[in-house]
C-alpha positions in Angstrom: -1.7 5.0 -3.6 -2.8 1.5 -2.6 -2.3 -1.2 -5.3 -2.7 -4.9 -5.4 -0.9 -7.5 -7.6 -2.9 -8.3 -10.7 -4.6 -11.7 -11.0 -4.0 -11.2 -14.7 -0.2 -11.3 -15.3 0.7 -10.7 -11.7 4.3 -12.0 -11.3 6.4 -13.5 -14.0 3.4 -14.5 -16.2 4.4 -15.6 -19.8 2.1 -15.0 -22.7 1.9 -17.1 -25.9 0.3 -16.8 -29.3 -2.4 -19.3 -30.4 0.4 -21.7 -31.6 2.0 -21.8 -28.2 5.0 -19.6 -29.2 6.0 -16.9 -26.7 4.3 -13.6 -27.5 7.5 -11.6 -28.2 6.6 -7.9 -28.6 3.0 -8.7 -27.7 0.8 -5.9 -26.4 -1.4 -5.7 -23.2 -3.8 -2.8 -23.3 -5.4 -1.9 -20.0 -8.8 -0.2 -19.6 -11.5 0.5 -17.0 -13.8 -2.5 -17.0 -16.5 -2.5 -19.7 -15.0 0.5 -21.5 -12.2 1.6 -23.8 -11.1 4.2 -21.3 -7.4 3.6 -20.6 -6.6 2.6 -17.0 -3.2 2.9 -15.3 -1.3 -0.1 -14.1 1.9 0.1 -12.1 5.3 -1.6 -12.1 5.6 -2.2 -8.3 3.8 -2.3 -5.0 4.6 1.4 -4.5 2.1 2.4 -7.1 4.3 5.3 -8.3 5.6 4.3 -11.8 2.9 3.5 -14.3 3.4 1.0 -17.1 3.0 2.3 -20.6 -0.3 1.6 -22.2 0.0 -0.7 -24.0 2.5 -2.8 -22.1 5.0 -4.2 -24.6 6.0 -7.8 -23.8 9.7 -8.8 -23.9 11.2 -11.4 -26.2 10.1 -14.2 -23.9 6.5 -12.9 -23.8 6.7 -11.5 -20.3 5.9 -8.1 -18.8 9.1 -6.0 -18.5 10.0 -6.0 -14.8 7.8 -9.0 -14.3 4.9 -7.4 -12.4 1.5 -5.7 -13.0 0.0 -3.8 -10.0 -3.6 -2.5 -10.1 -5.2 0.4 -8.3 -7.2 -0.9 -5.3 -11.0 -0.7 -5.9 -10.7 -0.5 -9.7 -12.0 -3.2 -12.1 -10.0 -3.6 -15.3 -10.3 -4.9 -18.8 -7.2 -6.4 -20.4 -6.7 -6.8 -24.2 -3.9 -9.2 -25.2 -2.7 -8.6 -28.8 0.2 -9.7 -31.0 3.0 -7.3 -31.9 1.0 -6.3 -35.0 -2.1 -5.5 -33.0 -4.1 -8.6 -33.7 -6.3 -9.4 -30.7 -5.7 -12.8 -29.0 -7.9 -12.4 -26.0 -10.0 -10.0 -23.9 -10.4 -10.3 -20.1 -13.1 -8.0 -18.6 -14.1 -7.2 -15.0 -10.8 -8.2 -13.5 -10.9 -7.1 -9.9 -8.1 -5.4 -8.1 -9.5 -6.3 -4.7 -7.4 -9.4 -4.0 -5.8 -9.7 -0.6 -2.0 -9.4 -0.5 -0.2 -10.3 2.7 3.0 -8.5 3.3 6.0 -9.7 5.3 8.6 -7.7 7.1 11.6 -9.2 8.9 13.7 -7.6 11.6 16.4 -8.7 14.1 16.0 -7.9 17.7 18.7 -5.9 19.5 17.6 -6.5 23.1 16.8 -2.8 23.6 14.9 -1.7 20.5 11.1 -1.6 20.9 10.1 0.5 17.8 10.3 -0.8 14.2 9.2 0.8 11.0 7.2 -1.3 8.5 8.1 -0.6 4.9 4.3 -0.2 4.1 1.6 0.8 6.5 -0.5 -2.0 8.0 -4.3 -1.7 7.3 -5.1 -2.4 11.0 -3.5 -4.0 14.0 -6.0 -6.8 13.8 -4.6 -7.7 10.4 -1.1 -8.5 11.8 0.6 -11.6 13.0 4.0 -11.4 14.6 6.4 -14.2 15.4 9.6 -13.9 17.4 11.9 -16.9 16.8 8.9 -18.7 15.3 6.7 -18.1 18.4 3.4 -16.2 17.8 3.1 -13.0 19.8 -0.2 -12.0 21.4 -1.5 -8.7 20.2 -1.4 -7.4 23.7 2.5 -7.4 23.5 2.7 -4.9 20.7 0.8 -2.1 18.9 0.7 -1.1 15.2 -0.4 2.3 14.0 0.3 2.9 10.3 3.9 1.8 9.7 4.9 2.0 13.3 5.3 -1.3 15.2 6.0 -0.9 18.9 6.6 -3.8 21.3 5.8 -3.4 25.0 9.2 -5.1 25.7 12.2 -5.2 23.4 12.6 -8.5 21.6 15.7 -10.5 22.7 19.1 -9.8 21.1 19.5 -11.5 17.7 15.9 -12.7 17.7 14.2 -13.2 14.4 11.1 -11.0 14.1 8.6 -11.8 11.4 5.7 -9.5 10.8 2.9 -10.7 8.5 0.3 -8.0 7.7 -2.3 -6.7 5.3 
C-alpha cells in the first residue's frame, strides 16, 4: 500500500486545548472527507499497521509513535477532541497526495553494481543519485522498482545517496 505523511499531524505534532495546555488523552478521529465513515491511518511509511480510530494522544498531546500516514489518493476529515470527547476542531478535505521524497544511502564496494532500495521508486525519472556528492547522469544507472543498477561499480568506500519519489 502506498501512503504519504499526513499534513495534519505528520511528524511529532503536538496538540493543545483552547487554553494552550497539551491535549493529554486527546482524541483524533479520522474519516473519509465530507463523511462520518471511518478511514484508516497508519503508523509508518510501510502502511501496514493501522492506528486505532480514534487515535489517543499521549500525556504531551502527541500521537503515539509520532507519525500519521495516509492512504495515497484518499482525502480525509480529522476531528480533534478532548479526552472527554468535546470537539476542539474539525479539518475536512485534507489531501493525502503530498509528495514525499525518500533517501537511501549506500557505501560503494568497488565491485557491487546492484543495490536494493528499501521502497520502490515510482520511476527512474524521479531519481537523483550522488556519489561522493557528485550528481550521476541517468545514463549511468537504471532503476526498476526497488532495483538500482549502475553501469559501473561505484568506487570502494564511496558514499552513494539516492533521492527518489
